[in-house]
matplotlib code that plots the C-alpha trace (Angstrom):
import matplotlib.pyplot as plt

x = [-42.6, -39.6, -39.4, -36.3, -36.8, -34.2, -33.8, -34.3, -32.2, -31.8, -32.8, -34.0, -37.4, -38.6, -36.2, -37.1, -36.3, -37.3, -37.8, -37.7, -38.9, -37.8, -39.7, -38.3, -41.1, -43.0, -45.3, -48.7, -50.7, -53.5, -51.4, -52.1, -49.0, -48.3, -46.2, -47.0, -45.0, -44.5, -43.2, -41.8, -45.1, -47.3, -49.3, -48.3, -50.3, -51.1, -49.1, -50.2, -51.6, -51.4, -53.1, -53.9, -53.1, -55.3, -53.7, -55.0, -53.1, -53.4, -54.6, -51.4, -49.3, -51.6, -49.9, -46.7, -45.9, -46.4, -46.5, -45.6, -44.5, -42.2, -43.5, -40.8, -38.3, -40.5, -39.9, -42.3, -41.4, -42.4, -41.4, -41.6, -41.1, -41.7, -40.8, -41.8, -40.6, -43.9, -42.9, -40.1, -40.8, -39.7, -41.5, -42.5, -43.4, -46.2, -47.5, -51.0, -51.4, -53.5, -55.1, -52.0, -49.8, -46.0, -43.9, -40.4, -37.9, -38.5, -36.3, -35.8, -36.7, -35.7, -36.9, -35.0, -36.4]
y = [18.0, 20.1, 21.7, 22.8, 25.2, 25.9, 27.0, 30.9, 33.5, 36.6, 36.3, 38.7, 39.1, 36.2, 33.6, 30.6, 29.1, 26.0, 25.9, 22.6, 21.7, 18.7, 17.3, 15.7, 13.1, 11.0, 12.9, 11.3, 12.1, 13.1, 15.8, 19.3, 21.0, 24.5, 27.5, 30.7, 34.0, 37.2, 40.3, 43.4, 45.2, 42.7, 39.6, 36.0, 35.0, 31.9, 30.7, 27.1, 24.0, 20.4, 17.5, 14.0, 15.2, 18.1, 21.5, 25.3, 28.4, 32.0, 33.9, 35.9, 32.6, 30.4, 29.5, 30.2, 28.4, 24.5, 22.8, 19.2, 16.6, 13.6, 11.6, 8.9, 11.8, 13.8, 16.7, 19.4, 21.4, 24.9, 25.3, 29.1, 30.3, 33.8, 35.4, 39.0, 41.6, 41.3, 37.8, 39.1, 37.6, 35.2, 31.9, 29.5, 25.8, 24.5, 21.0, 21.0, 18.1, 17.3, 20.6, 22.5, 24.3, 23.5, 26.0, 26.0, 28.8, 30.4, 31.1, 34.6, 35.1, 38.4, 39.2, 42.2, 44.1]
z = [63.2, 61.9, 58.4, 56.6, 53.7, 51.1, 47.5, 47.7, 46.3, 44.1, 40.5, 37.6, 36.4, 34.4, 35.9, 37.9, 41.2, 42.9, 46.8, 48.8, 52.1, 54.2, 56.9, 59.8, 60.1, 57.6, 55.3, 54.4, 51.5, 53.6, 55.2, 54.0, 53.1, 51.7, 51.0, 52.3, 51.9, 53.7, 52.1, 54.5, 55.9, 54.7, 56.4, 55.6, 52.5, 51.0, 47.8, 47.3, 49.2, 48.3, 49.9, 48.5, 44.9, 45.0, 44.8, 45.4, 44.3, 45.0, 42.0, 41.9, 41.2, 38.9, 35.9, 37.2, 40.4, 40.7, 44.2, 44.4, 47.0, 47.2, 50.3, 50.0, 50.5, 52.9, 50.8, 49.5, 46.4, 44.8, 41.3, 40.4, 36.9, 35.3, 38.7, 39.2, 41.7, 43.7, 44.2, 46.6, 50.1, 52.6, 51.7, 54.4, 54.1, 56.5, 57.3, 58.9, 61.1, 64.3, 64.1, 64.2, 61.4, 61.9, 59.9, 58.7, 59.0, 55.8, 52.8, 51.0, 47.5, 45.9, 42.4, 40.8, 38.2]

ax = plt.figure().add_subplot(projection="3d")
ax.plot(x, y, z, "-o")
ax.set_aspect("equal")
plt.show()
């Protein structure tokens, strides 16, 4: 499956962005999908996961980020509000299926102070 992420950009502290990730194959509610991010010099870290309606967030984004999906559109979303400079990273969407994570190419989010 191929994943195409979009929606990143340059914003100021406190602003919002919505990331989208379109899958090339049908998404099923049982699929685990998620957003990870990687800042320069850091390891890739979990941002948010969603499966069968359940969600999980990194402590650093709880209350500010919301993950959702529209299976009819094969699209995963990440709504980000109250962005901080620490949120600056390349954001990757992923789909876990058949024991393997499939990753998109990433979209850059830069938050200026």
